[in-house]
C-alpha positions in Angstrom: 167.4 181.8 -69.3 164.7 184.2 -70.8 164.6 184.9 -74.3 162.5 187.3 -77.0 159.7 185.6 -78.9 159.3 187.0 -82.3 157.1 186.5 -85.2 159.4 184.3 -87.1 159.2 182.0 -84.2 155.4 181.5 -84.1 155.0 178.8 -86.9 157.6 176.3 -85.6 155.7 177.3 -81.7 152.3 176.5 -83.3 153.6 173.2 -84.8 155.0 171.9 -81.5 152.2 173.0 -79.7 149.9 171.0 -81.5 151.8 167.8 -81.0 152.0 168.5 -77.0 148.3 169.2 -77.6 147.8 165.5 -78.2 144.8 166.4 -80.4 143.3 169.1 -78.3 143.8 171.6 -77.2 142.0 174.2 -79.7 143.6 174.6 -83.1 147.2 176.8 -82.2 147.1 178.4 -85.9 144.1 180.6 -85.1 146.0 181.9 -81.8 149.3 182.2 -84.2 147.3 184.8 -86.4 146.6 186.7 -83.2 149.5 186.9 -81.4 151.0 187.4 -84.9 148.9 190.6 -85.4 149.7 191.5 -81.6 153.3 191.4 -82.0 153.1 193.3 -85.1 151.0 196.3 -83.4 152.9 196.0 -80.1 156.1 194.4 -80.4 157.6 190.9 -79.4 157.3 189.3 -76.4 159.4 188.2 -73.2 159.4 184.6 -72.4 160.9 184.5 -68.5 162.3 181.6 -67.4 160.6 180.0 -64.3 163.8 180.2 -62.5 164.3 184.2 -63.0 160.7 184.9 -61.8 160.6 186.8 -58.3 159.3 184.9 -55.5 156.8 187.6 -54.1 155.5 188.2 -58.5 152.1 187.6 -59.1 151.3 185.5 -61.8 147.8 185.1 -63.5 147.9 182.4 -66.4 145.5 182.8 -69.0 143.7 180.8 -71.5 140.6 179.7 -73.7 138.0 177.1 -72.5 135.4 175.3 -74.6 134.9 172.8 -77.2 137.9 172.8 -80.1 135.2 172.7 -82.7 133.5 175.6 -81.7 136.5 177.5 -82.2 136.3 177.2 -86.0 132.8 178.8 -86.1 133.6 181.5 -83.2 136.9 183.3 -83.7 138.3 185.1 -81.0 138.6 188.7 -81.4 141.6 188.8 -79.1 140.0 191.2 -76.5 138.6 188.3 -74.7 141.6 187.0 -72.5 142.8 190.4 -71.7 139.2 191.2 -70.4 139.6 187.9 -68.2 142.9 189.0 -66.7 141.5 192.7 -66.0 138.6 191.1 -64.2 140.1 189.0 -62.1 142.9 191.6 -61.3 139.7 194.1 -60.3 138.5 191.3 -58.2 141.9 190.3 -56.0 143.1 194.2 -55.8 146.4 193.7 -57.6 147.9 193.7 -61.1 149.5 190.6 -62.4 153.5 190.7 -62.9 153.5 188.3 -65.6 151.0 185.7 -67.5 151.8 182.0 -67.9 150.2 179.3 -70.1 147.7 176.7 -68.2 148.6 174.2 -70.8 151.5 174.1 -73.5 149.0 172.3 -76.1 147.0 173.8 -79.0 146.0 177.4 -78.7 146.5 178.0 -75.3 150.2 177.8 -75.9 149.4 181.2 -78.0 146.7 183.0 -75.5 149.1 184.2 -72.8 151.7 185.3 -75.6 148.4 187.3 -76.9 148.0 188.6 -73.6 151.4 189.6 -73.1 152.0 191.3 -76.4 148.8 193.3 -75.7 149.6 194.5 -72.2 153.8 194.4 -72.6 153.4 191.6 -69.8 156.2 188.9 -69.6 154.9 185.6 -70.3 156.5 182.5 -68.0 157.9 179.2 -69.7 155.9 176.6 -68.1 152.4 175.5 -68.0 150.2 173.4 -65.6 149.4 170.4 -67.8 152.4 169.7 -69.8 150.2 168.7 -72.5 146.7 169.4 -73.3 143.7 168.2 -70.8 139.6 168.8 -71.1 139.2 169.6 -67.7 140.4 173.2 -65.6 141.1 171.0 -62.2 143.9 168.7 -64.1 146.8 171.2 -63.3 149.7 170.5 -61.5 148.9 173.9 -60.1 146.3 172.2 -58.1 147.5 169.2 -57.5 150.4 170.7 -56.0 148.2 173.1 -53.8 147.8 175.9 -55.7 143.6 176.6 -56.0 142.4 177.7 -59.1 139.9 180.0 -57.8 138.9 183.0 -58.0 138.9 182.4 -61.7 137.3 185.0 -64.2 135.5 184.5 -67.4 135.7 186.8 -70.4 133.0 186.4 -73.2 132.9 188.2 -76.7 130.4 190.4 -76.2 132.1 192.2 -73.4 130.2 189.3 -70.6 132.2 188.7 -67.3 131.9 186.0 -65.0 134.0 185.5 -61.6 133.8 182.0 -60.1 135.2 181.4 -56.4 134.8 177.9 -55.1 137.9 178.2 -52.7 140.5 175.0 -52.7 137.6 173.2 -54.8 138.6 172.9 -58.2 136.5 170.4 -59.6 133.4 172.5 -58.7 135.1 175.7 -60.3 135.5 173.4 -63.7 131.9 172.2 -63.6 130.7 176.1 -63.2 132.6 177.6 -65.3 131.7 174.9 -67.9 128.3 175.8 -67.7 128.9 179.4 -68.1 131.3 178.4 -71.3 128.5 176.5 -72.9 125.9 179.4 -72.7 128.4 181.9 -74.3 128.4 180.1 -77.1 131.0 177.1 -76.3 133.9 178.9 -75.9 135.0 181.5 -73.5 138.2 182.8 -72.2 139.8 182.6 -68.9 142.2 184.1 -66.1 142.7 181.4 -62.8 145.2 179.8 -60.8 146.9 183.4 -59.6 149.8 182.4 -58.2 153.0 183.7 -56.5 156.8 183.3 -58.4 157.5 180.6 -56.0 154.6 178.6 -56.6 155.2 178.9 -60.0 158.5 177.1 -59.5 157.1 174.8 -57.1 154.0 173.5 -59.2 154.8 174.6 -62.9 156.2 171.8 -65.7 158.9 173.8 -66.6 160.1 175.3 -70.2 157.2 174.0 -72.1 156.8 176.9 -74.5 160.8 176.0 -75.1 160.0 172.4 -75.4 156.9 173.4 -78.0 159.1 175.6 -80.3 161.7 172.7 -80.4 159.3 170.3 -81.3 158.4 172.3 -84.0 161.8 173.1 -85.4 162.9 169.8 -85.1 160.0 168.5 -87.1 160.6 171.3 -90.0 164.4 171.2 -89.8 164.1 167.1 -90.8 161.3 167.8 -93.6 164.0 170.4 -95.1 166.8 168.1 -94.9 164.5 165.4 -96.4 165.2 162.9 -93.2 162.2 161.3 -91.3 161.0 163.8 -89.0 159.8 161.0 -86.3 163.3 159.8 -85.9 164.8 163.2 -85.1 162.1 164.3 -83.0 162.6 160.9 -81.0 166.2 162.2 -80.5 165.6 165.6 -79.6 163.3 164.6 -77.2 165.5 162.5 -75.4 167.7 165.6 -74.3 164.1 166.8 -72.7 161.9 165.5 -69.6 160.1 164.3 -72.1 162.5 161.7 -73.1 160.6 158.5 -74.7 159.2 158.4 -78.0 157.5 155.4 -79.2 155.5 154.5 -82.5 152.6 153.2 -81.7 150.7 152.6 -85.4 151.4 153.4 -89.0 148.3 153.2 -91.3 145.0 154.7 -92.3 142.0 156.6 -90.8 139.1 154.3 -91.2 136.5 156.0 -89.2 135.7 159.1 -87.1 133.1 159.6 -84.5 132.8 163.3 -83.6 130.3 165.2 -81.4 130.3 168.0 -79.4 128.3 167.9 -75.9 128.4 169.5 -72.7 131.4 172.0 -73.8 133.6 169.1 -74.8 134.4 167.4 -78.1 134.4 163.5 -77.6 134.3 160.6 -79.7 136.8 157.8 -81.5 138.9 157.0 -84.4 139.8 154.1 -85.7 142.3 153.3 -88.4 144.0 150.1 -90.1 147.5 149.7 -90.6 148.9 149.7 -94.3 148.7 145.8 -94.8 145.4 145.8 -93.3 146.5 143.3 -90.7 146.0 145.7 -87.5 143.7 147.9 -86.2 143.8 151.0 -84.4 141.0 152.5 -82.0 141.7 156.2 -80.1 139.3 157.4 -77.6 139.4 161.5 -77.0 137.6 164.2 -75.2 139.1 167.0 -76.5 142.6 165.0 -76.0 143.5 161.8 -77.1 143.1 160.0 -73.8 143.6 155.8 -74.6 145.3 154.3 -77.9 144.8 150.5 -78.2 145.9 148.5 -81.1 144.2 144.5 -81.6 142.6 145.5 -78.7 145.5 145.9 -76.4 146.3 149.2 -74.6 149.5 150.8 -76.2 149.2 154.3 -74.5 147.0 156.4 -72.0 147.1 159.3 -70.2 148.8 161.2 -69.2 151.3 159.9 -71.3 150.9 161.8 -74.8 149.2 160.3 -78.0 150.0 162.4 -81.0 148.7 161.9 -84.9 151.0 163.1 -87.3 150.4 163.1 -90.9 152.4 160.2 -92.4 154.8 162.1 -94.6 155.1 165.5 -93.1 155.1 164.5 -88.9 152.5 167.6 -89.1 150.0 167.3 -86.3 146.5 166.3 -86.8 143.8 167.7 -84.1 140.6 165.9 -83.3 138.0 168.0 -84.8 140.3 167.7 -88.3 140.8 163.9 -88.1 138.9 162.7 -91.4 138.7 159.1 -93.2 141.6 158.4 -95.3 144.1 160.2 -93.7 147.3 158.2 -93.7 148.8 158.6 -90.2 151.7 157.8 -87.5 150.3 157.9 -84.6 152.9 158.1 -81.6 152.8 158.1 -77.6 155.6 160.6 -75.6 156.0 160.3 -72.0 155.5 162.7 -69.5 157.6 164.1 -67.0 157.7 163.0 -63.6 156.1 165.8 -61.7 153.2 164.4 -64.1 153.2 160.8 -63.0 153.3 161.0 -59.4 150.3 159.5 -57.5 148.8 162.7 -56.9 148.8 163.6 -60.3 147.4 160.5 -61.7 144.8 160.8 -59.4 143.7 164.3 -60.8 144.6 163.5 -64.5 145.1 159.8 -65.0 143.2 157.1 -66.3 141.0 157.0 -63.6 139.6 160.7 -64.0 138.3 160.1 -67.5 136.6 156.1 -66.4 139.2 154.7 -68.1 139.4 151.0 -66.4 142.9 150.7 -67.0 146.1 151.3 -64.8 148.8 153.6 -65.9 151.6 151.7 -67.4 154.7 154.4 -68.8 154.4 154.3 -72.5 158.2 153.4 -72.5 157.2 150.0 -70.6 154.1 149.4 -72.9 156.1 149.7 -76.4 159.9 148.4 -76.8 162.3 151.2 -78.4 
């Protein structure tokens, strides 16, 4: 069922999106403030259930791309994603009937809501990643046959670029990444224009609702002085993300982070509170693999989420720092994201990881 998103929903939605961002996707706090101001000026946003989207409707996802570390220094005005959408509409000769996230994690859960509020467009409750991934071809849309091209890029100074690589989504990503780097490391995009029928066939459904549930569950558990991780695990059993496993509890002992080629890359290490066990996480914008004492515990596409130990507040890769006390959890992804075709696009081989994908619920006992 479709629903109305108001300003009051934004804190919970941002918290849940940061969890689903698996450390990346950009800081949703920035997006939350942009959406808040847009809702105050233009009114609430209608969120459409995928099942209610007309098959013939034109849905154009909108997003931000670039290194999350850069967004802290180059705050968007809010006009950039609207510019990207209008540029793509002009190129294809048709106005969008709705917009949608390309990923439900981080700031990109918020960008379509910003566009929707500013333009009066509904936002489809779904996305193409079911989390956050660092590259544009890593979409269930592309896995199941929707080309990302043509795509439009909007810059902070009104620059626009249209890229069309046909069905080659990987080359689209490569060219768009180069443009984004030259725009200062962050840009806004409109891509994967598709019909409502394709949305129903290729999108991970109801992930905005999921982010809202995740954020609300953590908040309500804290207010009731209950364990937010345990409450979250129970809440997820009623969703396609059924399995949550605690991978590690301890203190961050080292962070190596660098911004290169339009990505935030690096690793983080932690030591258990008793000093016996060690954790290492590798990330490329998002957390990709978590190893405890040299043994793989969780890897893409399953979610690796670093939470503040006492509050379960999510910690992004750009805000990880020495001394933080953390709980690291792994969360299973829906079946749509675990098919051979999906794993070839955004599983371990796509990141050069020499490990076969094994679901987190199989690697880590309950």
